C-alpha positions as CSV (number, residue, x, y, z in Angstrom):
1,M,0.0,0.0,0.0
2,T,1.4,3.4,-1.0
3,T,1.8,6.3,1.3
4,F,-1.0,8.1,-0.6
5,S,-3.4,5.2,-0.2
6,R,-2.6,4.8,3.4
7,G,-3.2,8.5,4.0
8,K,-6.5,8.3,2.1
9,W,-7.8,5.4,4.2
10,L,-6.6,7.1,7.4
11,G,-8.6,10.2,6.4
12,L,-11.7,8.1,5.7
13,L,-11.3,6.4,9.1
14,C,-11.1,9.7,10.9
15,L,-14.2,10.8,9.0
16,L,-16.2,7.7,10.2
17,P,-17.2,9.1,13.6
18,F,-18.5,12.3,12.1
19,A,-20.4,10.3,9.4
20,V,-22.0,8.1,12.1
21,F,-22.9,11.1,14.2
22,F,-24.4,12.9,11.2
23,I,-26.5,9.9,10.2
24,V,-27.8,9.2,13.7
25,F,-28.7,12.7,14.7
26,Q,-29.5,14.3,11.3
27,I,-30.5,11.8,8.6
28,A,-32.3,9.3,10.8
29,P,-34.6,11.8,12.6
30,L,-35.4,13.4,9.2
31,L,-36.3,10.0,7.7
32,W,-38.4,9.1,10.9
33,V,-40.4,12.3,10.6
34,A,-40.9,12.0,6.8
35,I,-42.1,8.4,7.1
36,H,-44.4,8.9,10.1
37,S,-45.9,12.0,8.5
38,L,-47.4,9.7,5.9
39,Q,-48.9,7.3,8.5
40,S,-52.2,7.8,10.2
41,D,-54.9,5.7,11.8
42,A,-56.3,5.0,8.3
43,G,-53.0,3.8,7.0
44,W,-50.6,5.4,4.5
45,G,-51.6,8.6,2.9
46,W,-51.7,12.4,3.0
47,E,-54.3,12.6,5.8
48,N,-52.0,14.4,8.2
49,F,-51.0,17.0,5.6
50,T,-54.7,17.5,4.6
51,R,-55.8,17.9,8.2
52,A,-53.0,20.4,8.9
53,F,-53.5,22.6,5.8
54,S,-57.3,22.5,6.0
55,S,-57.3,23.8,9.6
56,K,-57.4,27.6,9.8
57,F,-55.7,27.3,13.3
58,Y,-52.7,25.4,11.9
59,R,-52.5,27.6,8.8
60,Q,-52.3,30.7,11.1
61,A,-49.5,29.0,13.2
62,I,-47.6,28.4,9.9
63,Q,-48.1,31.9,8.7
64,Y,-47.1,33.5,12.0
65,S,-44.0,31.4,12.3
66,L,-42.9,32.1,8.7
67,E,-43.5,35.8,9.0
68,I,-41.8,36.2,12.4
69,S,-38.8,34.0,11.3
70,F,-38.5,35.7,7.9
71,W,-38.5,39.3,9.2
72,S,-36.3,38.6,12.2
73,S,-33.8,36.8,10.0
74,L,-33.8,39.6,7.4
75,F,-33.3,42.3,10.0
76,G,-30.8,40.1,11.8
77,I,-28.7,39.5,8.7
78,I,-28.7,43.1,7.7
79,I,-27.4,44.2,11.1
80,S,-25.0,41.3,11.3
81,V,-23.5,42.2,7.9
82,L,-22.8,45.8,9.0
83,G,-21.5,44.5,12.4
84,A,-19.2,41.9,10.9
85,Y,-17.8,44.3,8.3
86,S,-17.2,46.9,11.0
87,L,-15.4,44.4,13.1
88,R,-13.1,43.5,10.2
89,K,-12.1,47.1,10.0
90,V,-11.4,47.6,13.7
91,D,-7.9,46.5,14.7
92,S,-8.0,46.8,18.4
93,R,-9.1,45.0,21.6
94,L,-12.6,46.2,20.9
95,R,-12.9,43.5,18.2
96,D,-12.0,40.7,20.5
97,F,-14.4,42.1,23.1
98,V,-17.3,42.4,20.7
99,N,-16.6,38.8,19.4
100,S,-16.7,37.5,22.9
101,F,-19.8,39.4,23.7
102,A,-21.5,38.1,20.6
103,N,-20.5,34.6,21.5
104,M,-22.0,35.0,24.9
105,T,-25.3,36.7,23.8
106,S,-25.8,34.2,21.0
107,N,-26.6,31.7,23.9
108,F,-28.7,34.1,25.8
109,A,-32.1,32.9,24.9
110,G,-35.1,31.0,26.3
111,V,-36.6,32.0,29.7
112,P,-33.8,34.5,30.7
113,L,-34.2,36.4,27.4
114,A,-38.0,36.5,27.7
115,F,-37.7,37.8,31.3
116,A,-35.2,40.5,30.3
117,F,-37.5,41.7,27.5
118,I,-40.5,41.7,29.8
119,I,-38.6,43.9,32.2
120,L,-37.5,46.3,29.5
121,L,-40.3,46.3,26.9
122,G,-43.3,44.8,28.7
123,F,-46.5,46.9,29.2
124,N,-44.9,48.3,32.4
125,G,-41.3,47.8,31.2
126,A,-38.6,50.4,32.1
127,L,-37.8,51.2,28.5
128,T,-41.5,51.3,27.5
129,L,-42.4,53.8,30.2
130,I,-39.4,56.0,29.3
131,L,-40.4,56.0,25.6
132,K,-44.0,56.8,26.5
133,Q,-43.1,59.6,28.8
134,T,-40.9,61.2,26.2
135,G,-43.6,60.9,23.6
136,I,-41.6,58.7,21.3
137,I,-44.3,55.9,21.3
138,D,-47.9,55.9,22.3
139,D,-48.3,52.2,22.9
140,F,-46.2,49.1,22.4
141,N,-47.2,45.5,22.8
142,L,-44.3,43.1,23.3
143,Y,-46.7,40.1,23.1
144,S,-47.8,40.9,19.5
145,K,-46.3,39.8,16.2
146,T,-44.2,43.0,16.0
147,G,-42.9,42.5,19.6
148,L,-41.9,38.9,18.8
149,I,-40.0,40.0,15.7
150,I,-38.0,42.5,17.8
151,L,-37.4,39.7,20.4
152,Y,-36.3,37.2,17.8
153,T,-34.1,39.7,16.1
154,Y,-32.2,40.2,19.3
155,F,-30.9,36.6,19.4
156,Q,-30.4,36.5,15.7
157,I,-27.9,39.3,15.5
158,P,-25.1,37.7,17.6
159,L,-25.4,34.4,15.7
160,G,-25.3,36.2,12.4
161,V,-22.2,38.2,13.4
162,L,-20.4,35.0,14.5
163,L,-21.2,33.2,11.2
164,L,-20.5,36.2,8.9
165,Y,-17.3,37.4,10.6
166,P,-15.0,34.8,9.1
167,A,-16.7,35.2,5.7
168,F,-15.3,38.6,5.2
169,D,-11.8,37.1,5.1
170,A,-12.7,35.9,1.6
171,V,-12.9,39.6,0.5
172,R,-9.2,40.5,0.3
173,E,-8.2,44.1,0.8
174,D,-5.8,44.1,-2.2
175,W,-8.9,43.4,-4.4
176,N,-10.4,46.7,-3.3
177,E,-7.1,48.5,-3.9
178,S,-6.7,47.0,-7.4
179,A,-10.3,47.9,-8.3
180,A,-9.8,51.4,-7.1
181,L,-6.6,51.7,-9.2
182,L,-8.6,50.6,-12.2
183,G,-11.2,53.4,-11.6
184,A,-13.9,51.3,-9.8
185,S,-15.9,53.0,-7.1
186,S,-16.7,51.5,-3.8
187,Y,-20.2,50.7,-5.0
188,Q,-18.9,49.0,-8.1
189,F,-16.4,46.9,-6.1
190,W,-19.1,45.6,-3.8
191,R,-21.6,45.2,-6.6
192,Y,-19.4,43.1,-8.9
193,I,-16.8,41.6,-6.6
194,G,-17.6,41.8,-2.9
195,L,-21.2,40.7,-2.9
196,P,-20.7,37.8,-5.4
197,V,-18.0,36.4,-3.2
198,L,-20.1,36.8,0.0
199,T,-23.3,35.5,-1.5
200,P,-22.9,31.9,-0.5
201,A,-22.1,32.9,3.1
202,L,-25.0,35.4,3.2
203,L,-27.5,32.8,1.9
204,G,-26.2,30.1,4.2
205,T,-26.3,32.4,7.2
206,F,-29.9,33.5,6.3
207,V,-31.0,29.9,6.1
208,I,-29.5,29.1,9.5
209,L,-31.1,32.2,11.1
210,L,-34.5,31.2,9.5
211,A,-34.2,27.7,11.0
212,N,-33.1,29.1,14.3
213,A,-36.2,31.3,14.5
214,L,-38.6,28.6,13.3
215,G,-37.4,26.3,16.0
216,A,-37.3,28.8,18.8
217,Y,-39.6,27.5,21.6
218,A,-38.6,28.4,25.1
219,T,-38.5,32.2,24.6
220,V,-42.0,32.5,23.2
221,Y,-43.3,29.9,25.6
222,A,-42.0,31.9,28.6
223,M,-43.9,35.0,27.6
224,P,-46.9,35.8,29.9
225,T,-49.4,34.8,27.2
226,G,-47.5,31.5,26.6
227,N,-49.9,30.5,23.9
228,F,-48.9,32.7,20.9
229,N,-49.9,30.7,17.8
230,V,-46.6,29.6,16.3
231,L,-45.5,26.2,15.2
232,P,-43.2,25.2,18.1
233,I,-46.0,26.0,20.6
234,R,-48.5,23.9,18.5
235,I,-46.1,21.0,18.2
236,A,-45.3,21.0,21.9
237,A,-49.0,21.1,22.7
238,M,-49.6,18.1,20.4
239,V,-46.8,15.9,21.8
240,A,-47.0,16.9,25.5
241,G,-47.7,13.8,27.6
242,D,-47.4,11.4,24.6
243,I,-45.4,8.5,25.9
244,T,-45.5,6.6,22.6
245,L,-43.0,9.0,20.9
């Protein structure tokens, strides 16, 4: 066996634990859900999908989840792009501090996040009362769709910054300098060079943020209403106490 073949098989052997982990925790659950979605008391068929999409209650949950997830992901990625780009331009300890802070706040979700927002932006929250007294807002409902979009956007931003920060390494500074020497403006550089290079990272980050928002459960469940009609709440209500799963 040659050195190249030995190195190839060694690489495949090292990849084996990851492949097993990926199949067990990613592929297998996906197949389980897909297969069981086609099973009902009547046998195989589309009965589960028909019941879900024919129910106005479930359609509303799907609509609310998609709207909240889309807008929070959109706002989150816009702010994250600006933040990650700014961090690449900052060459000081501030960059390390912001990266550490983003890493910490990306895990600040669930019940603590809901409690913090209730204190700040609830009906009698500190920030809400200040904004009302200064006349900036007349009324604000944290427990509405708009309030949840703001809440979700908060925990989307740190995750987006962490994912996009390394992506800006692909946009080399000498490209910008070369484009400027050839007469290209900053807009033309980002339009024809920068954005095409960053597009895969932007799309990938947006999809991750969208999935992150669609699967968020503890934060919205911890709100005082506790029954906002979104998909994670409906799924939890359906499987709660089911010992056959």
